[in-house]
C-alpha positions as CSV (number, residue, x, y, z in Angstrom):
1,X,-69.4,100.4,106.0
2,X,-66.8,101.0,103.3
3,X,-68.4,98.4,101.1
4,X,-71.8,100.1,101.5
5,X,-70.4,103.5,100.7
6,X,-68.7,102.0,97.6
7,X,-71.9,100.5,96.4
8,X,-73.8,103.8,96.8
9,X,-71.1,105.6,94.8
10,X,-71.3,103.0,92.0
11,X,-75.1,103.1,92.0
12,X,-75.5,106.9,92.1
13,X,-75.0,107.5,88.4
14,X,-77.7,104.9,87.6
15,X,-80.1,106.5,90.1
16,X,-79.5,110.0,88.7
17,X,-80.0,108.7,85.2
18,X,-83.3,107.1,86.1
19,X,-84.5,110.2,87.9
20,X,-83.5,112.3,84.8
21,X,-85.4,110.0,82.5
22,X,-88.5,110.2,84.8
23,X,-88.3,114.0,84.9
24,X,-87.8,114.2,81.1
25,X,-90.8,112.1,80.4
26,X,-91.9,110.2,77.3
27,X,-92.9,111.9,74.0
28,X,-96.4,110.9,72.8
29,X,-97.9,111.9,69.5
30,X,-101.4,112.8,70.5
31,X,-104.5,113.6,68.5
32,X,-107.6,115.0,70.1
33,X,-111.4,114.7,69.8
34,X,-114.0,116.2,72.1
35,X,-117.3,114.3,72.3
36,X,-119.7,116.6,73.9
37,X,-119.0,119.9,75.7
38,X,-118.8,121.1,79.2
39,X,-119.6,124.6,78.0
40,X,-116.2,126.0,78.8
41,X,-113.1,124.9,76.9
42,X,-112.4,124.5,73.2
43,X,-108.7,124.0,74.0
44,X,-106.6,122.9,76.9
45,X,-102.9,123.0,77.7
46,X,-100.8,119.9,78.2
47,X,-98.3,120.2,81.0
48,X,-94.6,119.5,80.2
49,X,-91.4,119.5,82.2
50,X,-90.0,122.8,83.1
51,X,-93.4,124.4,83.4
52,X,-94.0,124.5,79.6
53,X,-97.6,124.4,78.3
54,X,-98.5,122.7,75.0
55,X,-101.8,124.0,73.4
56,X,-104.2,121.2,72.5
57,X,-107.4,121.8,70.5
58,X,-110.7,120.1,71.5
59,X,-112.7,119.8,68.4
60,X,-116.1,118.0,68.3
61,X,-116.2,117.8,64.5
62,X,-112.9,116.2,63.6
63,X,-109.8,114.5,65.1
64,X,-107.0,117.0,65.4
65,X,-103.6,116.9,63.7
66,X,-100.9,115.3,65.8
67,X,-99.4,117.3,68.7
68,X,-96.4,116.0,70.6
69,X,-97.1,115.9,74.4
70,X,-95.0,114.7,77.3
71,X,-96.2,111.8,79.5
72,X,-94.7,111.8,83.0
73,X,-95.2,108.5,84.9
74,X,-97.6,107.4,82.2
75,X,-99.9,110.4,82.6
76,X,-100.5,113.8,80.8
77,X,-102.1,116.6,82.8
78,X,-104.3,119.1,81.0
79,X,-105.0,122.6,82.4
80,X,-107.2,125.5,81.6
81,X,-105.5,128.2,79.4
82,X,-107.2,130.9,81.5
83,X,-106.2,130.1,85.1
84,X,-104.0,126.9,84.7
85,X,-106.4,124.8,86.9
86,X,-106.3,121.0,86.3
87,X,-109.1,120.0,83.9
88,X,-108.2,116.4,82.9
89,X,-105.6,113.6,83.3
90,X,-104.9,111.2,80.4
91,X,-103.4,107.8,81.3
92,X,-100.9,106.7,78.6
93,X,-100.0,103.0,78.9
94,X,-96.3,102.2,79.0
95,X,-94.8,101.8,75.5
96,X,-97.6,103.8,73.7
97,X,-96.1,106.6,71.7
98,X,-99.0,107.6,69.5
99,X,-102.6,108.0,70.9
100,X,-106.0,109.3,70.1
101,X,-107.4,111.1,73.2
102,X,-111.2,111.3,73.4
103,X,-112.4,114.0,75.9
104,X,-115.8,113.5,77.5
105,X,-117.6,115.9,79.8
106,X,-117.5,114.4,83.3
107,X,-120.4,114.2,85.7
108,X,-121.0,117.1,88.1
109,X,-119.8,115.0,91.0
110,X,-116.5,114.1,89.3
111,X,-113.3,115.7,90.6
112,X,-112.3,117.0,87.1
113,X,-114.4,118.5,84.3
114,X,-113.2,116.1,81.7
115,X,-112.8,112.3,81.4
116,X,-110.2,111.1,78.9
117,X,-110.3,107.8,76.9
118,X,-106.9,106.8,75.4
119,X,-106.8,104.9,72.2
120,X,-103.6,103.2,71.2
121,X,-103.1,104.8,67.7
122,X,-101.0,102.0,66.2
123,X,-101.5,99.3,63.6
124,X,-102.0,96.8,66.4
125,X,-104.2,99.0,68.7
126,X,-106.4,100.4,65.9
127,X,-105.8,98.5,62.6
128,X,-105.6,100.3,59.2
129,X,-109.0,100.2,57.5
130,X,-110.6,99.0,60.8
131,X,-113.1,100.4,63.2
132,X,-113.4,101.5,66.8
133,X,-116.7,101.2,68.7
134,X,-117.3,103.2,71.9
135,X,-120.5,103.0,74.0
136,X,-121.4,106.3,75.7
137,X,-125.0,105.2,75.8
138,X,-126.5,104.5,79.3
139,X,-127.3,100.9,78.3
140,X,-125.9,98.0,76.3
141,X,-125.4,97.9,72.6
142,X,-124.7,95.2,70.0
143,X,-123.6,95.6,66.4
144,X,-122.4,94.0,63.2
145,X,-119.4,95.4,61.2
146,X,-118.8,93.2,58.2
147,X,-118.2,89.8,59.6
148,X,-117.5,91.2,63.1
149,X,-120.3,90.8,65.7
150,X,-120.0,92.4,69.1
151,X,-121.6,93.9,72.2
152,X,-120.5,96.5,74.6
153,X,-121.6,97.7,78.1
154,X,-121.7,101.3,79.0
155,X,-118.3,103.1,78.8
156,X,-116.6,100.2,77.0
157,X,-114.6,100.5,73.8
158,X,-113.2,97.9,71.3
159,X,-111.4,98.0,68.0
160,X,-111.7,95.7,64.9
161,X,-109.7,94.9,61.9
162,X,-110.9,95.9,58.4
163,X,-113.7,93.5,57.4
164,X,-112.7,90.9,54.9
165,X,-116.2,90.2,53.7
166,X,-116.7,93.2,51.4
167,X,-118.5,93.5,48.0
168,X,-116.8,94.6,44.8
169,X,-117.1,98.2,45.9
170,X,-115.4,97.4,49.2
171,X,-118.7,97.9,51.1
172,X,-119.6,96.0,54.2
173,X,-122.8,96.2,56.4
174,X,-122.8,98.2,59.6
175,X,-125.7,97.6,62.0
176,X,-126.2,98.9,65.6
177,X,-128.9,98.0,68.1
178,X,-129.6,99.5,71.5
179,X,-131.1,97.6,74.4
180,X,-134.2,99.2,75.8
181,X,-135.9,97.4,78.6
182,X,-136.1,93.8,77.4
183,X,-136.0,94.6,73.7
184,X,-133.3,95.4,71.2
185,X,-134.1,98.3,68.8
186,X,-132.2,99.0,65.6
187,X,-130.7,102.5,65.6
188,X,-128.5,102.4,62.5
189,X,-128.3,100.2,59.4
190,X,-126.0,101.1,56.5
191,X,-123.2,100.0,54.3
192,X,-119.8,101.7,54.5
193,X,-116.7,101.5,52.3
194,X,-113.7,100.0,54.1
195,X,-110.3,100.8,52.7
196,X,-106.7,100.5,54.2
197,X,-106.4,104.3,54.3
198,X,-109.6,105.0,56.3
199,X,-110.6,104.0,59.8
200,X,-114.0,104.5,61.4
201,X,-114.9,105.6,64.9
202,X,-118.5,104.7,65.9
203,X,-119.8,106.4,69.1
204,X,-123.1,105.2,70.6
205,X,-124.8,107.8,72.8
206,X,-128.1,109.2,73.9
207,X,-129.1,112.5,72.2
208,X,-129.4,115.1,75.0
209,X,-132.4,116.8,73.3
210,X,-134.5,113.9,72.0
211,X,-133.3,111.4,74.6
212,X,-133.1,108.9,71.8
213,X,-130.1,106.5,71.1
214,X,-127.9,107.6,68.3
215,X,-124.7,106.6,66.4
216,X,-122.1,109.3,65.6
217,X,-119.6,108.2,62.9
218,X,-116.1,109.8,62.4
219,X,-113.7,109.1,59.6
220,X,-110.0,109.0,60.3
221,X,-107.7,109.4,57.3
222,X,-104.4,109.7,59.2
223,X,-101.5,107.4,58.7
224,X,-101.4,104.7,61.3
225,X,-98.3,104.7,63.5
226,X,-96.3,101.4,63.2
227,X,-94.0,102.2,66.1
228,X,-96.4,101.4,68.9
229,X,-96.6,97.9,70.4
């Protein structure tokens, strides 16, 4: 018994330290983008230890400036500024300290109004001069970005390094096709300039008005974090 008590006394500082670190949470530099609207919020509050609230904008036109949020147990809770009800939960993988959070309106049957996609905003997770493709369309897509060729199912995302096959103006082809029934239909064909200081986000989706497949392109000029794994 004395040995057991002695072990508990020796371990208690470590247990207290671990609990304190868990309660303190992990600082994550977050940038926000809203793709679509649920007709309610243009901003949400990120929960923090001690009951603090961190205002976070949800812009549909541009990625926001960085805002430091606190991840507890690898999650960040977002609440309504009006009545503090839970609106979304972002999962932040262990070790990620810089992220782009993409907010999507959830289906009516979902438990929360927003679904959040987390992008590791690091040189490894989202390379400088590279591209991110997200498929919010109801079917499959395929695409060409420079020498990269890929395909995505619904709700999948993937990042790519900056194309190496570029012309003298740093331009590379970008082509997207959507699967409709048994056919593939071209929805976008262009040439874009790829530079180390610019990253592209390509969102495939169905236009709610025309019901036609579309590609939405965002440019990201922010400096890539090198601290993430």
